[in-house]
C-alpha positions, 0 to 999 in steps of 0.5 A: 714566508709565514708571520712570526718572530725573528732576528735581523742583523742591520750590519749584514742584512741577514735574518733568521726565525726564532720559530715563534708563530706570529698569531697569538704570541708576543715575546718580550726580550731582554739583553745582557750588559754586553749585548751578546745574549738575548733572553725571552720567555715563551709558554713558561719556558726561558730561552737564551740566544747567544748572538755571537754564535749566529753566523 
């Protein structure tokens, strides 16, 4: 598996890639007060992940 940025669920052990290559990129994420949404900026574009939609 290539290096990159992903999510890992501690409760279920499931993981998934965000599609961000591991070399040359760094992302800083933040969550909303509910912990449901994660946002990050990559190459000037703002991305949101709704964790409730991941199955």
